[in-house]
C-alpha positions in Angstrom: -288.5 -19.5 57.6 -291.1 -17.1 59.1 -289.5 -13.8 60.0 -292.1 -13.5 62.7 -290.7 -16.6 64.2 -287.2 -15.0 64.4 -288.6 -11.9 66.0 -290.8 -13.9 68.5 -287.7 -16.0 69.4 -285.6 -12.9 69.9 -288.1 -11.6 72.4 -287.6 -14.8 74.5 -283.8 -14.5 74.8 -281.9 -13.1 77.7 -279.1 -10.6 77.1 -276.8 -8.2 78.9 -274.7 -5.3 77.7 -271.5 -3.7 78.8 -271.1 0.1 78.2 -267.8 1.8 78.6 -267.5 5.5 79.5 -264.9 8.1 80.5 -265.4 11.5 82.2 -267.5 9.8 85.0 -266.5 8.0 88.1 -267.9 4.6 89.0 -269.7 6.1 91.9 -271.1 8.7 89.6 -272.2 6.0 87.2 -273.9 4.0 90.0 -275.8 7.1 91.1 -277.0 7.7 87.6 -278.2 4.1 87.3 -279.9 4.4 90.7 -281.8 7.5 89.5 -283.5 5.3 87.0 -283.9 1.8 88.6 -284.1 2.8 92.2 -282.8 0.5 94.9 -279.6 0.8 96.9 -276.0 1.5 96.1 -273.1 -0.5 97.7 -269.4 -0.2 97.2 -268.2 -3.8 97.1 -264.7 -2.8 95.9 -262.3 -5.6 94.9 -259.9 -5.6 92.0 -262.5 -3.9 89.8 -263.5 -1.3 92.4 -267.1 -2.4 91.9 -270.1 -0.1 92.7 -273.3 -2.1 92.7 -276.9 -0.9 92.3 -279.3 -3.5 93.6 -282.7 -2.7 92.1 -286.0 -3.3 93.9 -286.5 -6.4 91.7 -283.2 -7.8 93.0 -281.2 -7.5 89.8 -277.8 -5.9 90.1 -276.4 -3.2 87.9 -272.6 -2.6 88.2 -270.1 0.0 87.5 -266.6 -1.5 87.4 -263.1 -0.5 86.5 -261.6 -1.3 83.0 -257.9 -0.8 82.4 -258.4 0.0 78.7 -260.2 3.3 79.6 -257.3 5.3 80.9 -257.7 7.1 84.2 -259.2 4.8 86.8 -260.7 7.6 88.7 -262.7 9.0 85.8 -263.9 6.0 83.9 -266.5 3.2 84.3 -267.8 0.1 82.6 -271.5 -0.3 83.2 -272.5 -3.9 83.4 -276.3 -4.6 83.2 -278.0 -7.6 84.8 -279.7 -10.2 82.6 -282.2 -8.2 80.6 -285.2 -9.1 78.4 -287.0 -7.4 75.5 -289.4 -5.6 77.9 -286.4 -4.0 79.7 -285.4 -1.8 76.7 -287.1 1.3 78.1 -285.2 0.9 81.3 -281.9 0.4 79.5 -282.4 3.5 77.4 -283.3 5.6 80.4 -280.1 4.4 82.1 -278.0 5.5 79.1 -279.7 8.9 79.1 -279.0 9.3 82.8 -275.3 8.4 82.2 -275.1 11.0 79.5 -276.7 13.7 81.7 -274.2 12.8 84.4 -271.3 13.7 82.0 -270.3 10.3 80.6 -268.3 10.5 77.4 -267.4 7.9 74.7 -264.0 8.6 73.1 -262.4 6.1 70.7 -261.2 3.9 73.5 -264.7 3.0 74.5 -267.1 0.3 73.2 -270.3 -1.5 73.8 -270.4 -5.3 74.1 -273.6 -7.4 73.9 -273.9 -10.8 75.5 -276.7 -13.2 74.4 -277.5 -16.1 76.8 -276.9 -19.4 75.1 -277.3 -21.9 78.0 -280.3 -23.5 76.2 -278.7 -23.4 72.8 -277.3 -26.6 71.3 -273.7 -26.7 70.1 -275.1 -26.7 66.5 -277.1 -23.6 67.2 -274.1 -21.8 68.6 -272.1 -22.9 65.6 -275.0 -21.4 63.5 -274.5 -18.1 65.4 -270.8 -18.0 64.5 -271.5 -18.9 60.8 -274.2 -16.2 60.4 -272.0 -13.6 62.0 -268.9 -14.6 59.9 -270.9 -14.5 56.7 -272.0 -10.9 57.3 -269.0 -9.8 59.4 -267.4 -7.4 56.9 -270.7 -5.9 56.0 -271.8 -5.4 59.6 -268.5 -4.0 60.9 -268.5 -1.5 58.1 -272.1 -0.6 58.7 -271.8 0.0 62.4 -268.5 1.8 61.9 -266.2 -0.3 64.1 -263.1 1.8 64.6 -259.9 0.6 62.9 -258.0 0.9 66.3 -260.5 -1.6 67.8 -260.4 -4.0 64.9 -256.6 -4.2 65.4 -256.7 -5.2 69.0 -259.9 -5.7 71.1 -262.3 -6.5 68.2 -260.4 -8.6 65.7 -262.3 -10.1 62.8 -263.2 -13.8 63.2 -260.3 -16.2 62.8 -260.8 -18.0 59.4 -259.0 -21.1 60.9 -261.8 -21.4 63.5 -264.4 -21.4 60.7 -262.4 -24.0 58.8 -262.3 -26.2 62.0 -266.0 -25.6 62.5 -266.9 -26.8 59.0 -264.6 -29.8 59.3 -265.8 -30.9 62.7 -269.5 -29.8 62.4 -269.7 -29.9 66.3 -272.7 -31.6 67.9 -271.5 -31.2 71.5 -270.1 -28.3 73.6 -266.8 -30.2 73.9 -266.4 -30.4 70.1 -267.4 -26.8 69.8 -264.7 -25.9 72.4 -262.0 -27.6 70.4 -263.2 -25.9 67.2 -263.0 -22.5 68.9 -259.7 -22.8 70.7 -258.0 -25.3 68.4 -257.6 -27.6 71.4 -259.6 -28.8 74.4 -259.9 -25.8 76.8 -263.0 -26.4 78.9 -262.1 -23.9 81.6 -260.5 -21.0 79.7 -258.8 -18.1 81.5 -261.2 -15.1 81.5 -258.7 -12.9 79.6 -257.7 -15.5 77.0 -256.6 -14.1 73.7 -259.4 -15.6 71.7 -262.0 -13.4 73.5 -260.8 -10.3 71.6 -262.8 -11.1 68.5 -265.8 -9.4 67.0 -267.7 -12.5 68.0 -266.4 -14.1 71.2 -267.3 -17.7 71.9 -264.9 -17.9 74.8 -267.8 -16.3 76.8 -269.8 -19.5 76.2 -267.6 -21.2 78.8 -266.9 -18.3 81.0 -270.3 -16.7 81.1 -272.8 -19.0 79.3 -273.1 -16.4 76.5 -272.0 -15.5 73.1 -270.5 -11.9 73.0 -270.6 -9.5 70.1 -267.8 -6.8 70.6 -268.0 -4.7 67.4 -270.1 -1.8 68.7 -268.4 1.5 69.4 -269.0 3.3 72.7 -272.2 5.4 72.8 -274.2 7.8 74.9 -277.1 7.5 72.4 -279.9 5.4 74.0 -281.2 4.4 70.6 -277.8 3.1 69.5 -277.4 1.1 72.7 -280.8 -0.4 72.2 -280.4 -1.4 68.6 -276.9 -2.9 69.2 -278.8 -5.3 71.5 -281.6 -5.8 69.0 -279.2 -6.7 66.2 -277.5 -9.2 68.4 -280.8 -10.7 69.5 -282.0 -11.1 65.9 -278.8 -12.8 64.8 -279.0 -15.2 67.8 -282.7 -15.9 67.1 -282.0 -16.7 63.5 -279.2 -19.0 64.6 -281.5 -20.8 67.1 -284.4 -21.3 64.6 -282.3 -22.2 61.5 -281.8 -25.8 60.6 -278.4 -24.9 59.2 -276.5 -21.8 58.3 -273.9 -20.9 55.6 -270.6 -19.4 56.6 -269.6 -18.1 53.1 -268.8 -14.4 53.2 -271.0 -11.9 51.4 -269.5 -10.1 48.5 -269.0 -6.5 49.5 -270.3 -5.0 46.2 -273.5 -3.0 46.9 -273.1 -3.5 50.6 -275.7 -0.9 51.4 -278.4 -2.7 49.5 -277.3 -6.1 50.8 -277.4 -4.9 54.4 -280.7 -3.1 54.0 -282.3 -6.2 52.5 -281.0 -8.3 55.4 -282.5 -5.8 58.0 -285.8 -5.5 56.1 -286.1 -9.3 56.4 -285.6 -8.9 60.2 -288.2 -6.1 60.4 -285.8 -3.4 61.7 -284.1 -1.8 58.7 -286.0 1.5 58.7 -286.0 2.0 62.5 -282.2 1.5 62.6 -281.8 4.1 59.9 -284.3 6.4 61.6 -282.3 6.2 64.9 -279.1 6.9 62.9 -277.5 3.8 64.2 -276.5 2.7 60.8 -275.2 5.4 58.5 -276.2 4.7 54.9 -273.5 7.0 53.6 -270.8 4.7 55.0 -272.1 1.6 53.2 -273.6 2.8 50.0 -270.3 2.7 48.0 
């Protein structure tokens, strides 16, 4: 498969990201976002105490409450609108503005990346899950997902799901739904237990996305960018592959294995240069 085809496909995909912060109010986060994207701020309130920044292009950036972040008055989850490859400069400037406004990222924070999969077939979404699962131990180790998050909000992929996936080989969204949940659940509750996985397919039915949840919170604009790029590249590989293997990588020489995977996706050195992936954590 042409690696240029993977990169070209990645550049066509829509994505969004959720960035969790403490030491900043939702109003403060909204004003930081507005300083970059312009537009107007509105306090729409509701159960998430939402502050919305409507940019001149009509897209809405939000700062909402998240109960996992502790104090409701000094925390915010920033939710981007649907973004595309050419929006990375804006995303990075928003992250920098949030950092300047005082945002912090202690261990309770994370970054989630959603990839739009409305035009993916069920088989392509299954490929996404297989590719992630095959590399999961390697990737979670490389990006440094905290043990506290792996124990609760970012659990590793359920092996029983993979076994159902391989047995069913779903060709429809309905079959994929049964493989993911273990039973038919076409309208899942937003906070269903299965969503708290490193790869979350529940989002396919609640948001039309696949969500990757393994990234720690960050105020580093390069880290935020490359979390999104990594997700986009995996999604693009899933979309362009005729099939995908689920069998896990052996962890021996994980540094070399990961580096070879990233080189094939054209982003190894830039990820190291941005210090997103720490070679010292994966070389043993």
